[in-house]
N, CA, C, O and the ligand as a Tripos MOL2 file, in Angstrom:
@<TRIPOS>MOLECULE
protein
  289   287    73     0     0
PROTEIN
NO_CHARGES

@<TRIPOS>ATOM
      1 N          -0.6730  -29.9520    5.2840 N.3       1 MET1
      2 CA          0.4180  -29.2140    4.6200 C.3       1 MET1
      3 C          -0.1110  -28.4120    3.4330 C.2       1 MET1
      4 O           0.2710  -27.2630    3.2110 O.2       1 MET1
      5 N          -1.0000  -29.0520    2.6830 N.am      2 GLY2
      6 CA         -1.5730  -28.3890    1.5110 C.3       2 GLY2
      7 C          -2.4140  -27.1910    1.8960 C.2       2 GLY2
      8 O          -2.4780  -26.2000    1.1690 O.2       2 GLY2
      9 N          -3.0650  -27.2940    3.0570 N.am      3 LYS3
     10 CA         -3.9070  -26.1890    3.5280 C.3       3 LYS3
     11 C          -3.0640  -24.9640    3.8640 C.2       3 LYS3
     12 O          -3.4460  -23.8290    3.5780 O.2       3 LYS3
     13 N          -1.8930  -25.2210    4.4850 N.am      4 ILE4
     14 CA         -1.0060  -24.1170    4.8650 C.3       4 ILE4
     15 C          -0.4920  -23.3960    3.6200 C.2       4 ILE4
     16 O          -0.4030  -22.1690    3.5840 O.2       4 ILE4
     17 N          -0.1550  -24.1900    2.5990 N.am      5 LEU5
     18 CA          0.3380  -23.6150    1.3480 C.3       5 LEU5
     19 C          -0.7470  -22.7500    0.7080 C.2       5 LEU5
     20 O          -0.4840  -21.6520    0.2180 O.2       5 LEU5
     21 N          -1.9740  -23.2770    0.7270 N.am      6 LEU6
     22 CA         -3.1170  -22.5590    0.1570 C.3       6 LEU6
     23 C          -3.3430  -21.2380    0.9010 C.2       6 LEU6
     24 O          -3.6160  -20.2010    0.2970 O.2       6 LEU6
     25 N          -3.2210  -21.3090    2.2280 N.am      7 LEU7
     26 CA         -3.4070  -20.1250    3.0690 C.3       7 LEU7
     27 C          -2.3250  -19.0880    2.7640 C.2       7 LEU7
     28 O          -2.6050  -17.8920    2.6890 O.2       7 LEU7
     29 N          -1.0890  -19.5570    2.5890 N.am      8 ALA8
     30 CA          0.0230  -18.6600    2.2890 C.3       8 ALA8
     31 C          -0.2050  -17.9490    0.9590 C.2       8 ALA8
     32 O           0.0530  -16.7520    0.8300 O.2       8 ALA8
     33 N          -0.6920  -18.7010   -0.0300 N.am      9 ILE9
     34 CA         -0.9800  -18.1090   -1.3440 C.3       9 ILE9
     35 C          -2.1020  -17.0820   -1.2340 C.2       9 ILE9
     36 O          -2.0490  -16.0200   -1.8540 O.2       9 ILE9
     37 N          -3.1190  -17.4110   -0.4350 N.am     10 ALA10
     38 CA         -4.2540  -16.5110   -0.2370 C.3      10 ALA10
     39 C          -3.7980  -15.1960    0.4130 C.2      10 ALA10
     40 O          -4.2180  -14.1140    0.0030 O.2      10 ALA10
     41 N          -2.9410  -15.3030    1.4230 N.am     11 VAL11
     42 CA         -2.4310  -14.1160    2.1170 C.3      11 VAL11
     43 C          -1.5800  -13.2770    1.1620 C.2      11 VAL11
     44 O          -1.6750  -12.0500    1.1380 O.2      11 VAL11
     45 N          -0.7360  -13.9740    0.3650 N.am     12 TRP12
     46 CA          0.1320  -13.2630   -0.5770 C.3      12 TRP12
     47 C          -0.7010  -12.5080   -1.6190 C.2      12 TRP12
     48 O          -0.3990  -11.3690   -1.9740 O.2      12 TRP12
     49 N          -1.7680  -13.1820   -2.1020 N.am     13 LEU13
     50 CA         -2.6480  -12.5510   -3.0870 C.3      13 LEU13
     51 C          -3.3190  -11.3160   -2.4950 C.2      13 LEU13
     52 O          -3.4040  -10.2690   -3.1370 O.2      13 LEU13
     53 N          -3.7930  -11.4590   -1.2610 N.am     14 LEU14
     54 CA         -4.4750  -10.3600   -0.5780 C.3      14 LEU14
     55 C          -3.5350   -9.1690   -0.4080 C.2      14 LEU14
     56 O          -3.9310   -8.0220   -0.6190 O.2      14 LEU14
     57 N          -2.2930   -9.4470   -0.0270 N.am     15 LEU15
     58 CA         -1.3180   -8.3800    0.1880 C.3      15 LEU15
     59 C          -0.9780   -7.6680   -1.1250 C.2      15 LEU15
     60 O          -0.8530   -6.4440   -1.1580 O.2      15 LEU15
     61 N          -0.8290   -8.4430   -2.2040 N.am     16 SER16
     62 CA         -0.4840   -7.8340   -3.4900 C.3      16 SER16
     63 C          -1.6270   -6.9830   -4.0150 C.2      16 SER16
     64 O          -1.4020   -5.9350   -4.6210 O.2      16 SER16
     65 N          -2.8710   -7.4390   -3.7800 N.am     17 VAL17
     66 CA         -4.0460   -6.6630   -4.2000 C.3      17 VAL17
     67 C          -4.1170   -5.3680   -3.4050 C.2      17 VAL17
     68 O          -4.3920   -4.3070   -3.9650 O.2      17 VAL17
     69 N          -3.8700   -5.4510   -2.1000 N.am     18 LEU18
     70 CA         -3.8810   -4.2650   -1.2300 C.3      18 LEU18
     71 C          -2.8180   -3.2640   -1.6570 C.2      18 LEU18
     72 O          -3.0550   -2.0560   -1.6870 O.2      18 LEU18
     73 N          -1.6500   -3.7840   -1.9850 N.am     19 LYS19
     74 CA         -0.5300   -2.9360   -2.4070 C.3      19 LYS19
     75 C          -0.8840   -2.1760   -3.6870 C.2      19 LYS19
     76 O          -0.6430   -0.9750   -3.8110 O.2      19 LYS19
     77 N          -1.4660   -2.9220   -4.6320 N.am     20 ARG20
     78 CA         -1.8410   -2.3140   -5.9050 C.3      20 ARG20
     79 C          -2.9360   -1.2650   -5.7060 C.2      20 ARG20
     80 O          -2.9230   -0.2030   -6.3300 O.2      20 ARG20
     81 N          -3.8910   -1.5900   -4.8150 N.am     21 TYR21
     82 CA         -4.9990   -0.6820   -4.5400 C.3      21 TYR21
     83 C          -4.4770    0.6110   -3.9210 C.2      21 TYR21
     84 O          -4.9260    1.7030   -4.2660 O.2      21 TYR21
     85 N          -3.5180    0.4700   -2.9970 N.am     22 ARG22
     86 CA         -2.9670    1.6350   -2.3070 C.3      22 ARG22
     87 C          -2.1810    2.5300   -3.2770 C.2      22 ARG22
     88 O          -2.2840    3.7550   -3.2200 O.2      22 ARG22
     89 N          -1.3930    1.9060   -4.1700 N.am     23 SER23
     90 CA         -0.6010    2.6940   -5.1160 C.3      23 SER23
     91 C          -1.4960    3.3860   -6.1410 C.2      23 SER23
     92 O          -1.1830    4.4820   -6.6050 O.2      23 SER23
     93 N          -2.6210    2.7380   -6.4970 N.am     24 SER24
     94 CA         -3.5480    3.3620   -7.4410 C.3      24 SER24
     95 C          -4.2320    4.5520   -6.7940 C.2      24 SER24
     96 O          -4.5360    5.5370   -7.4670 O.2      24 SER24
     97 N          -4.4790    4.4690   -5.4830 N.am     25 LEU25
     98 CA         -5.0660    5.5830   -4.7480 C.3      25 LEU25
     99 C          -4.1050    6.7690   -4.7340 C.2      25 LEU25
    100 O          -4.5100    7.9170   -4.9120 O.2      25 LEU25
    101 N          -2.8220    6.4680   -4.5180 N.am     26 GLU26
    102 CA         -1.8140    7.5290   -4.4560 C.3      26 GLU26
    103 C          -1.6600    8.2430   -5.7870 C.2      26 GLU26
    104 O          -1.5510    9.4680   -5.8250 O.2      26 GLU26
    105 N          -1.6490    7.4820   -6.8910 N.am     27 THR27
    106 CA         -1.4670    8.0990   -8.2020 C.3      27 THR27
    107 C          -2.6790    8.9270   -8.5940 C.2      27 THR27
    108 O          -2.5370    9.9750   -9.2240 O.2      27 THR27
    109 N          -3.8890    8.4580   -8.2230 N.am     28 SER28
    110 CA         -5.0890    9.2130   -8.5660 C.3      28 SER28
    111 C          -5.1550   10.5090   -7.7590 C.2      28 SER28
    112 O          -5.7010   11.5070   -8.2290 O.2      28 SER28
    113 N          -4.5940   10.4940   -6.5350 N.am     29 ALA29
    114 CA         -4.5700   11.7020   -5.7230 C.3      29 ALA29
    115 C          -3.6030   12.7180   -6.3130 C.2      29 ALA29
    116 O          -3.8460   13.9240   -6.2600 O.2      29 ALA29
    117 N          -2.4920   12.2150   -6.8820 N.am     30 LYS30
    118 CA         -1.5010   13.1090   -7.4730 C.3      30 LYS30
    119 C          -2.0300   13.7620   -8.7530 C.2      30 LYS30
    120 O          -1.6850   14.9000   -9.0710 O.2      30 LYS30
    121 N          -2.8800   13.0180   -9.4860 N.am     31 GLN31
    122 CA         -3.3650   13.5330  -10.7610 C.3      31 GLN31
    123 C          -4.6870   14.2680  -10.6030 C.2      31 GLN31
    124 O          -5.4690   14.3570  -11.5500 O.2      31 GLN31
    125 N          -4.9420   14.7980   -9.4030 N.am     32 GLY32
    126 CA         -6.1690   15.5270   -9.1530 C.3      32 GLY32
    127 C          -6.2080   16.8350   -9.9150 C.2      32 GLY32
    128 O          -5.1870   17.2940  -10.4280 O.2      32 GLY32
    129 N          -7.4060   17.4450   -9.9910 N.am     33 PRO33
    130 CA         -7.5640   18.6880  -10.7400 C.3      33 PRO33
    131 C          -6.8020   19.8600  -10.1200 C.2      33 PRO33
    132 O          -6.4670   20.8200  -10.8150 O.2      33 PRO33
    133 N          -6.5260   19.7840   -8.7980 N.am     34 ALA34
    134 CA         -5.8280   20.8700   -8.1170 C.3      34 ALA34
    135 C          -4.3500   20.9050   -8.4770 C.2      34 ALA34
    136 O          -3.7030   21.9480   -8.3890 O.2      34 ALA34
    137 N          -3.8210   19.7490   -8.8850 N.am     35 ALA35
    138 CA         -2.3880   19.6650   -9.1780 C.3      35 ALA35
    139 C          -2.1240   20.1320  -10.6020 C.2      35 ALA35
    140 O          -1.8320   19.3260  -11.4850 O.2      35 ALA35
    141 N          -2.2260   21.4230  -10.8170 N.am     36 GLU36
    142 CA         -1.9440   21.9750  -12.1340 C.3      36 GLU36
    143 C          -0.4380   22.0590  -12.3440 C.2      36 GLU36
    144 O           0.3140   22.3360  -11.4090 O.2      36 GLU36
    145 N          -0.0080   21.8200  -13.5670 N.am     37 ASP37
    146 CA          1.4130   21.8230  -13.8560 C.3      37 ASP37
    147 C           1.9390   23.2590  -13.8730 C.2      37 ASP37
    148 O           1.6450   24.0330  -14.7840 O.2      37 ASP37
    149 N           2.7270   23.5990  -12.8420 N.am     38 MET38
    150 CA          3.2830   24.9390  -12.7440 C.3      38 MET38
    151 C           4.7770   24.9150  -13.0530 C.2      38 MET38
    152 O           5.4900   23.9990  -12.6460 O.2      38 MET38
    153 N           5.2340   25.9180  -13.7680 N.am     39 VAL39
    154 CA          6.6570   26.0330  -14.0720 C.3      39 VAL39
    155 C           7.1510   27.4070  -13.6320 C.2      39 VAL39
    156 O           6.3580   28.3150  -13.3810 O.2      39 VAL39
    157 N           8.4690   27.5450  -13.5420 N.am     40 GLN40
    158 CA          9.0580   28.7950  -13.0810 C.3      40 GLN40
    159 C           9.8750   29.4120  -14.2140 C.2      40 GLN40
    160 O          10.6370   28.7190  -14.8890 O.2      40 GLN40
    161 N           9.7100   30.7190  -14.4170 N.am     41 CYS41
    162 CA         10.4800   31.4330  -15.4280 C.3      41 CYS41
    163 C          11.9600   31.3890  -15.0380 C.2      41 CYS41
    164 O          12.3270   31.7310  -13.9140 O.2      41 CYS41
    165 N          12.8100   30.9590  -15.9890 N.am     42 ALA42
    166 CA         14.2390   30.8200  -15.7070 C.3      42 ALA42
    167 C          14.9080   32.1900  -15.5990 C.2      42 ALA42
    168 O          16.0410   32.2860  -15.1250 O.2      42 ALA42
    169 N          14.2260   33.2430  -16.0290 N.am     43 SER43
    170 CA         14.8090   34.5820  -16.0030 C.3      43 SER43
    171 C          14.4100   35.3710  -14.7630 C.2      43 SER43
    172 O          15.2760   35.8860  -14.0560 O.2      43 SER43
    173 N          13.1040   35.4740  -14.4880 N.am     44 CYS44
    174 CA         12.6500   36.3040  -13.3760 C.3      44 CYS44
    175 C          12.1040   35.4940  -12.2040 C.2      44 CYS44
    176 O          11.8730   36.0530  -11.1320 O.2      44 CYS44
    177 N          11.8880   34.1700  -12.3850 N.am     45 GLY45
    178 CA         11.4460   33.3340  -11.2750 C.3      45 GLY45
    179 C           9.9440   33.3240  -11.0840 C.2      45 GLY45
    180 O           9.4530   32.7800  -10.0940 O.2      45 GLY45
    181 N           9.2040   33.9140  -12.0080 N.am     46 LEU46
    182 CA          7.7420   33.9510  -11.9050 C.3      46 LEU46
    183 C           7.1560   32.5540  -12.1290 C.2      46 LEU46
    184 O           7.5890   31.8250  -13.0210 O.2      46 LEU46
    185 N           6.1710   32.1930  -11.3130 N.am     47 HIS47
    186 CA          5.4810   30.9220  -11.4820 C.3      47 HIS47
    187 C           4.2790   31.1170  -12.3890 C.2      47 HIS47
    188 O           3.5020   32.0570  -12.2230 O.2      47 HIS47
    189 N           4.1400   30.2220  -13.3440 N.am     48 LEU48
    190 CA          3.0070   30.3160  -14.2560 C.3      48 LEU48
    191 C           2.6280   28.9180  -14.7340 C.2      48 LEU48
    192 O           3.4510   28.0040  -14.6950 O.2      48 LEU48
    193 N           1.3540   28.7450  -15.1960 N.am     49 PRO49
    194 CA          0.9400   27.4310  -15.6940 C.3      49 PRO49
    195 C           1.7640   27.0280  -16.9160 C.2      49 PRO49
    196 O           2.1010   27.8580  -17.7600 O.2      49 PRO49
    197 N           2.0780   25.7460  -16.9870 N.am     50 LYS50
    198 CA          2.9280   25.2450  -18.0710 C.3      50 LYS50
    199 C           2.3980   25.5870  -19.4690 C.2      50 LYS50
    200 O           3.1860   25.9620  -20.3380 O.2      50 LYS50
    201 N           1.0660   25.4660  -19.7140 N.am     51 PRO51
    202 CA          0.5610   25.7970  -21.0630 C.3      51 PRO51
    203 C           0.7980   27.2630  -21.4480 C.2      51 PRO51
    204 O           0.8950   27.5810  -22.6330 O.2      51 PRO51
    205 N           0.8910   28.1590  -20.4510 N.am     52 ASP52
    206 CA          1.0880   29.5790  -20.7370 C.3      52 ASP52
    207 C           2.5560   29.9570  -20.8730 C.2      52 ASP52
    208 O           2.8740   31.0870  -21.2460 O.2      52 ASP52
    209 N           3.4470   29.0260  -20.5750 N.am     53 SER53
    210 CA          4.8730   29.3550  -20.5690 C.3      53 SER53
    211 C           5.4840   29.1970  -21.9600 C.2      53 SER53
    212 O           4.9130   28.5590  -22.8450 O.2      53 SER53
    213 N           6.6530   29.7930  -22.1220 N.am     54 ILE54
    214 CA          7.4200   29.6630  -23.3590 C.3      54 ILE54
    215 C           8.6020   28.7510  -23.0640 C.2      54 ILE54
    216 O           9.4080   29.0290  -22.1760 O.2      54 ILE54
    217 N           8.6990   27.6510  -23.8230 N.am     55 GLN55
    218 CA          9.7510   26.6750  -23.5820 C.3      55 GLN55
    219 C          10.8790   26.8760  -24.5810 C.2      55 GLN55
    220 O          10.6680   26.9460  -25.7920 O.2      55 GLN55
    221 N          12.0920   26.9680  -24.0270 N.am     56 LYS56
    222 CA         13.2540   27.1720  -24.8910 C.3      56 LYS56
    223 C          14.4730   26.5230  -24.2430 C.2      56 LYS56
    224 O          14.7780   26.7840  -23.0790 O.2      56 LYS56
    225 N          15.1610   25.6850  -24.9940 N.am     57 ASN57
    226 CA         16.3590   24.9810  -24.5290 C.3      57 ASN57
    227 C          16.1160   24.2310  -23.2170 C.2      57 ASN57
    228 O          16.9890   24.1790  -22.3510 O.2      57 ASN57
    229 N          14.9160   23.6500  -23.0810 N.am     58 GLY58
    230 CA         14.5940   22.8690  -21.8900 C.3      58 GLY58
    231 C          14.2670   23.7200  -20.6800 C.2      58 GLY58
    232 O          14.1150   23.1900  -19.5800 O.2      58 GLY58
    233 N          14.1540   25.0370  -20.8570 N.am     59 ARG59
    234 CA         13.7890   25.9330  -19.7540 C.3      59 ARG59
    235 C          12.4660   26.6030  -20.0630 C.2      59 ARG59
    236 O          12.0170   26.6450  -21.2080 O.2      59 ARG59
    237 N          11.8540   27.1250  -19.0150 N.am     60 TYR60
    238 CA         10.5590   27.7750  -19.1770 C.3      60 TYR60
    239 C          10.6830   29.2710  -18.8960 C.2      60 TYR60
    240 O          11.4310   29.6890  -18.0120 O.2      60 TYR60
    241 N           9.9400   30.0670  -19.6610 N.am     61 TYR61
    242 CA          9.9690   31.5250  -19.4920 C.3      61 TYR61
    243 C           8.5410   32.0510  -19.4850 C.2      61 TYR61
    244 O           7.6300   31.4280  -20.0310 O.2      61 TYR61
    245 N           8.3610   33.2300  -18.8440 N.am     62 CYS62
    246 CA          7.0210   33.7950  -18.7300 C.3      62 CYS62
    247 C           6.6380   34.5910  -19.9720 C.2      62 CYS62
    248 O           5.4520   34.7610  -20.2560 O.2      62 CYS62
    249 N           7.6280   35.0810  -20.7150 N.am     63 CYS63
    250 CA          7.3290   35.8750  -21.9000 C.3      63 CYS63
    251 C           8.4810   35.7600  -22.9020 C.2      63 CYS63
    252 O           9.5620   35.2720  -22.5700 O.2      63 CYS63
    253 N           8.2350   36.2120  -24.1170 N.am     64 THR64
    254 CA          9.2660   36.1010  -25.1500 C.3      64 THR64
    255 C          10.4760   36.9580  -24.8430 C.2      64 THR64
    256 O          11.5970   36.6070  -25.2100 O.2      64 THR64
    257 N          10.2540   38.1080  -24.1540 N.am     65 ALA65
    258 CA         11.3680   38.9870  -23.7970 C.3      65 ALA65
    259 C          12.3650   38.2580  -22.9090 C.2      65 ALA65
    260 O          13.5750   38.4140  -23.0710 O.2      65 ALA65
    261 N          11.8560   37.4570  -21.9660 N.am     66 HIS66
    262 CA         12.7330   36.7090  -21.0680 C.3      66 HIS66
    263 C          13.3720   35.5140  -21.7590 C.2      66 HIS66
    264 O          14.5120   35.1590  -21.4600 O.2      66 HIS66
    265 N          12.6410   34.8890  -22.6870 N.am     67 SER67
    266 CA         13.1800   33.7200  -23.3790 C.3      67 SER67
    267 C          14.3010   34.1240  -24.3270 C.2      67 SER67
    268 O          15.1500   33.3010  -24.6680 O.2      67 SER67
    269 N          14.3110   35.3840  -24.7550 N.am     68 ASN68
    270 CA         15.3530   35.8680  -25.6570 C.3      68 ASN68
    271 C          16.5530   36.4360  -24.9310 C.2      68 ASN68
    272 O          17.5590   36.7880  -25.5460 O.2      68 ASN68
    273 N          16.4360   36.5240  -23.5820 N.am     69 GLU69
    274 CA         17.5610   37.0450  -22.8070 C.3      69 GLU69
    275 C          18.7290   36.0700  -22.8080 C.2      69 GLU69
    276 O          18.5280   34.8720  -22.6140 O.2      69 GLU69
    277 N          19.9430   36.5590  -23.0220 N.am     70 PRO70
    278 CA         21.0900   35.6680  -23.0130 C.3      70 PRO70
    279 C          21.5560   35.3390  -21.5970 C.2      70 PRO70
    280 O          21.2760   36.0700  -20.6480 O.2      70 PRO70
    281 N          22.2640   34.2370  -21.4800 N.am     71 GLY71
    282 CA         22.8820   33.8620  -20.2060 C.3      71 GLY71
    283 C          21.9140   33.3300  -19.1650 C.2      71 GLY71
    284 O          20.8120   32.9030  -19.5090 O.2      71 GLY71
    285 N          22.3080   33.3500  -17.8970 N.am     72 SER72
    286 CA         21.6150   32.8090  -16.7100 C.3      72 SER72
    287 C          21.2080   31.3910  -16.9210 C.2      72 SER72
    288 O          20.6160   30.7800  -16.0310 O.2      72 SER72
    289 ZN         10.1610   35.9980  -16.6500 Zn       73 ZN73
@<TRIPOS>BOND
     1     1     2 1
     2     2     3 1
     3     3     4 2
     4     3     5 am
     5     5     6 1
     6     6     7 1
     7     7     8 2
     8     7     9 am
     9     9    10 1
    10    10    11 1
    11    11    12 2
    12    11    13 am
    13    13    14 1
    14    14    15 1
    15    15    16 2
    16    15    17 am
    17    17    18 1
    18    18    19 1
    19    19    20 2
    20    19    21 am
    21    21    22 1
    22    22    23 1
    23    23    24 2
    24    23    25 am
    25    25    26 1
    26    26    27 1
    27    27    28 2
    28    27    29 am
    29    29    30 1
    30    30    31 1
    31    31    32 2
    32    31    33 am
    33    33    34 1
    34    34    35 1
    35    35    36 2
    36    35    37 am
    37    37    38 1
    38    38    39 1
    39    39    40 2
    40    39    41 am
    41    41    42 1
    42    42    43 1
    43    43    44 2
    44    43    45 am
    45    45    46 1
    46    46    47 1
    47    47    48 2
    48    47    49 am
    49    49    50 1
    50    50    51 1
    51    51    52 2
    52    51    53 am
    53    53    54 1
    54    54    55 1
    55    55    56 2
    56    55    57 am
    57    57    58 1
    58    58    59 1
    59    59    60 2
    60    59    61 am
    61    61    62 1
    62    62    63 1
    63    63    64 2
    64    63    65 am
    65    65    66 1
    66    66    67 1
    67    67    68 2
    68    67    69 am
    69    69    70 1
    70    70    71 1
    71    71    72 2
    72    71    73 am
    73    73    74 1
    74    74    75 1
    75    75    76 2
    76    75    77 am
    77    77    78 1
    78    78    79 1
    79    79    80 2
    80    79    81 am
    81    81    82 1
    82    82    83 1
    83    83    84 2
    84    83    85 am
    85    85    86 1
    86    86    87 1
    87    87    88 2
    88    87    89 am
    89    89    90 1
    90    90    91 1
    91    91    92 2
    92    91    93 am
    93    93    94 1
    94    94    95 1
    95    95    96 2
    96    95    97 am
    97    97    98 1
    98    98    99 1
    99    99   100 2
   100    99   101 am
   101   101   102 1
   102   102   103 1
   103   103   104 2
   104   103   105 am
   105   105   106 1
   106   106   107 1
   107   107   108 2
   108   107   109 am
   109   109   110 1
   110   110   111 1
   111   111   112 2
   112   111   113 am
   113   113   114 1
   114   114   115 1
   115   115   116 2
   116   115   117 am
   117   117   118 1
   118   118   119 1
   119   119   120 2
   120   119   121 am
   121   121   122 1
   122   122   123 1
   123   123   124 2
   124   123   125 am
   125   125   126 1
   126   126   127 1
   127   127   128 2
   128   127   129 am
   129   129   130 1
   130   130   131 1
   131   131   132 2
   132   131   133 am
   133   133   134 1
   134   134   135 1
   135   135   136 2
   136   135   137 am
   137   137   138 1
   138   138   139 1
   139   139   140 2
   140   139   141 am
   141   141   142 1
   142   142   143 1
   143   143   144 2
   144   143   145 am
   145   145   146 1
   146   146   147 1
   147   147   148 2
   148   147   149 am
   149   149   150 1
   150   150   151 1
   151   151   152 2
   152   151   153 am
   153   153   154 1
   154   154   155 1
   155   155   156 2
   156   155   157 am
   157   157   158 1
   158   158   159 1
   159   159   160 2
   160   159   161 am
   161   161   162 1
   162   162   163 1
   163   163   164 2
   164   163   165 am
   165   165   166 1
   166   166   167 1
   167   167   168 2
   168   167   169 am
   169   169   170 1
   170   170   171 1
   171   171   172 2
   172   171   173 am
   173   173   174 1
   174   174   175 1
   175   175   176 2
   176   175   177 am
   177   177   178 1
   178   178   179 1
   179   179   180 2
   180   179   181 am
   181   181   182 1
   182   182   183 1
   183   183   184 2
   184   183   185 am
   185   185   186 1
   186   186   187 1
   187   187   188 2
   188   187   189 am
   189   189   190 1
   190   190   191 1
   191   191   192 2
   192   191   193 am
   193   193   194 1
   194   194   195 1
   195   195   196 2
   196   195   197 am
   197   197   198 1
   198   198   199 1
   199   199   200 2
   200   199   201 am
   201   201   202 1
   202   202   203 1
   203   203   204 2
   204   203   205 am
   205   205   206 1
   206   206   207 1
   207   207   208 2
   208   207   209 am
   209   209   210 1
   210   210   211 1
   211   211   212 2
   212   211   213 am
   213   213   214 1
   214   214   215 1
   215   215   216 2
   216   215   217 am
   217   217   218 1
   218   218   219 1
   219   219   220 2
   220   219   221 am
   221   221   222 1
   222   222   223 1
   223   223   224 2
   224   223   225 am
   225   225   226 1
   226   226   227 1
   227   227   228 2
   228   227   229 am
   229   229   230 1
   230   230   231 1
   231   231   232 2
   232   231   233 am
   233   233   234 1
   234   234   235 1
   235   235   236 2
   236   235   237 am
   237   237   238 1
   238   238   239 1
   239   239   240 2
   240   239   241 am
   241   241   242 1
   242   242   243 1
   243   243   244 2
   244   243   245 am
   245   245   246 1
   246   246   247 1
   247   247   248 2
   248   247   249 am
   249   249   250 1
   250   250   251 1
   251   251   252 2
   252   251   253 am
   253   253   254 1
   254   254   255 1
   255   255   256 2
   256   255   257 am
   257   257   258 1
   258   258   259 1
   259   259   260 2
   260   259   261 am
   261   261   262 1
   262   262   263 1
   263   263   264 2
   264   263   265 am
   265   265   266 1
   266   266   267 1
   267   267   268 2
   268   267   269 am
   269   269   270 1
   270   270   271 1
   271   271   272 2
   272   271   273 am
   273   273   274 1
   274   274   275 1
   275   275   276 2
   276   275   277 am
   277   277   278 1
   278   278   279 1
   279   279   280 2
   280   279   281 am
   281   281   282 1
   282   282   283 1
   283   283   284 2
   284   283   285 am
   285   285   286 1
   286   286   287 1
   287   287   288 2
@<TRIPOS>SUBSTRUCTURE
     1 MET1         2 RESIDUE 1 A MET
     2 GLY2         6 RESIDUE 1 A GLY
     3 LYS3        10 RESIDUE 1 A LYS
     4 ILE4        14 RESIDUE 1 A ILE
     5 LEU5        18 RESIDUE 1 A LEU
     6 LEU6        22 RESIDUE 1 A LEU
     7 LEU7        26 RESIDUE 1 A LEU
     8 ALA8        30 RESIDUE 1 A ALA
     9 ILE9        34 RESIDUE 1 A ILE
    10 ALA10       38 RESIDUE 1 A ALA
    11 VAL11       42 RESIDUE 1 A VAL
    12 TRP12       46 RESIDUE 1 A TRP
    13 LEU13       50 RESIDUE 1 A LEU
    14 LEU14       54 RESIDUE 1 A LEU
    15 LEU15       58 RESIDUE 1 A LEU
    16 SER16       62 RESIDUE 1 A SER
    17 VAL17       66 RESIDUE 1 A VAL
    18 LEU18       70 RESIDUE 1 A LEU
    19 LYS19       74 RESIDUE 1 A LYS
    20 ARG20       78 RESIDUE 1 A ARG
    21 TYR21       82 RESIDUE 1 A TYR
    22 ARG22       86 RESIDUE 1 A ARG
    23 SER23       90 RESIDUE 1 A SER
    24 SER24       94 RESIDUE 1 A SER
    25 LEU25       98 RESIDUE 1 A LEU
    26 GLU26      102 RESIDUE 1 A GLU
    27 THR27      106 RESIDUE 1 A THR
    28 SER28      110 RESIDUE 1 A SER
    29 ALA29      114 RESIDUE 1 A ALA
    30 LYS30      118 RESIDUE 1 A LYS
    31 GLN31      122 RESIDUE 1 A GLN
    32 GLY32      126 RESIDUE 1 A GLY
    33 PRO33      130 RESIDUE 1 A PRO
    34 ALA34      134 RESIDUE 1 A ALA
    35 ALA35      138 RESIDUE 1 A ALA
    36 GLU36      142 RESIDUE 1 A GLU
    37 ASP37      146 RESIDUE 1 A ASP
    38 MET38      150 RESIDUE 1 A MET
    39 VAL39      154 RESIDUE 1 A VAL
    40 GLN40      158 RESIDUE 1 A GLN
    41 CYS41      162 RESIDUE 1 A CYS
    42 ALA42      166 RESIDUE 1 A ALA
    43 SER43      170 RESIDUE 1 A SER
    44 CYS44      174 RESIDUE 1 A CYS
    45 GLY45      178 RESIDUE 1 A GLY
    46 LEU46      182 RESIDUE 1 A LEU
    47 HIS47      186 RESIDUE 1 A HIS
    48 LEU48      190 RESIDUE 1 A LEU
    49 PRO49      194 RESIDUE 1 A PRO
    50 LYS50      198 RESIDUE 1 A LYS
    51 PRO51      202 RESIDUE 1 A PRO
    52 ASP52      206 RESIDUE 1 A ASP
    53 SER53      210 RESIDUE 1 A SER
    54 ILE54      214 RESIDUE 1 A ILE
    55 GLN55      218 RESIDUE 1 A GLN
    56 LYS56      222 RESIDUE 1 A LYS
    57 ASN57      226 RESIDUE 1 A ASN
    58 GLY58      230 RESIDUE 1 A GLY
    59 ARG59      234 RESIDUE 1 A ARG
    60 TYR60      238 RESIDUE 1 A TYR
    61 TYR61      242 RESIDUE 1 A TYR
    62 CYS62      246 RESIDUE 1 A CYS
    63 CYS63      250 RESIDUE 1 A CYS
    64 THR64      254 RESIDUE 1 A THR
    65 ALA65      258 RESIDUE 1 A ALA
    66 HIS66      262 RESIDUE 1 A HIS
    67 SER67      266 RESIDUE 1 A SER
    68 ASN68      270 RESIDUE 1 A ASN
    69 GLU69      274 RESIDUE 1 A GLU
    70 PRO70      278 RESIDUE 1 A PRO
    71 GLY71      282 RESIDUE 1 A GLY
    72 SER72      286 RESIDUE 1 A SER
    73 ZN73       289 GROUP 0 **** ****
């Protein structure tokens, strides 16, 4: 009986380690160098890198002229 319990714990440990390993693989793939943070201008729809964008009221714009536009 004790052996079965030990085996069950061993299998559970193995599965949890595998699960963690798989999720760490997925997150590292998402944070690759190719996955640059791109945002879209709320005014004209242009895609540009996040560091180059202008952020205003929780929206992103490609230039100051668009960020100052009212509405939309
Ligand atoms: Zn724009």
